C-alpha positions in Angstrom: 5.4 4.5 5.5 7.9 2.6 8.7 9.1 4.0 11.3 13.2 4.3 11.3 14.7 2.6 14.0 17.3 4.7 16.0 20.1 3.2 14.5 18.6 4.1 10.8 18.1 7.0 11.5 21.9 7.9 13.4 23.2 6.3 10.1 21.0 8.6 7.8 21.9 12.3 9.7 26.1 11.0 9.4 25.5 11.9 6.2 23.4 15.3 6.2 26.4 18.0 7.4 24.4 19.8 10.3 21.5 18.3 11.5 20.4 17.2 14.7 18.8 13.8 15.6 15.9 13.9 18.0 13.7 11.9 20.0 11.2 11.5 16.2 12.8 13.8 14.2 15.7 16.0 12.9 16.2 19.8 12.1 19.0 22.1 10.9 19.4 26.5 11.5 20.4 27.6 7.3 22.0 30.6 8.3 20.9 33.3 5.3 22.6 36.6 3.7 19.3 38.5 5.3 15.5 38.2 5.6 14.9 38.9 1.9 17.0 35.1 0.9 16.2 33.5 3.9 12.2 34.1 2.9 13.2 33.3 -1.0 14.8 30.3 0.1 11.7 29.2 1.9 9.2 29.8 -1.2 12.3 27.7 -3.5 11.0 24.7 -1.0 8.1 24.8 -1.5 7.7 23.4 -5.3 9.5 20.3 -4.3 7.9 19.7 -0.7 4.3 20.0 -2.6 5.2 17.5 -5.5 6.3 14.7 -2.7 3.5 15.8 -0.1 5.8 16.3 2.9 6.9 19.4 4.6 9.3 20.4 6.7 8.1 23.0 10.1 9.6 26.8 9.3 11.2 29.0 11.9 12.1 31.6 10.2 14.4 33.9 12.9 15.3 37.0 10.2 18.2 35.1 8.4 18.3 32.2 10.3 15.8 29.6 8.8 15.3 26.2 10.6 14.1 23.2 9.3 12.2 20.4 11.4 11.4 17.3 9.2 9.0 14.3 11.0 6.4 12.2 9.0 3.2 13.1 11.9 1.4 11.0 10.0 3.8 7.8 11.0 4.4 9.1 14.9 8.1 9.7 14.0 11.0 9.0 11.2 11.1 8.4 7.9 12.5 7.8 5.1 10.5 11.3 4.1 12.4 13.5 6.6 16.0 12.5 5.0 14.5 12.4 1.6 13.1 16.6 2.7 16.7 17.1 4.2 19.1 16.1 1.3 15.7 18.3 -1.0 16.7 21.1 1.2 20.4 20.7 0.8 20.3 20.9 -2.4 17.8 24.2 -3.1 19.7 26.0 -0.6 23.4 24.9 -2.2 22.0 25.6 -5.7 20.2 29.3 -4.2 22.4 32.5 -3.7 21.5 31.9 -0.2 24.1 31.6 2.4 25.7 34.0 4.1 29.2 34.9 3.0 31.9 32.7 4.6 33.7 35.9 6.6 37.2 37.3 4.5 39.3 38.4 6.7 
């Protein structure tokens, strides 16, 4: 799979609110209701990540889940990383993981 140019990656990340482009990777921190929801969100990612044979680096800090995508085998960002990020967004929106909006 071809590594994306910086311009291509910048264009693709614009369609992913909250995702940050770094040299060779993209990441986002999702804020969940609590630790159980954070763990459930991560587990919900597993089937699609396995099917795609493309897995994010995952960091859980209590209710915060940071996902980082890079294509290690290619040595940088590829279309697979952006597909993974879109899948993570769909999974997060489809579940009951998000911290409730401030009601004040």
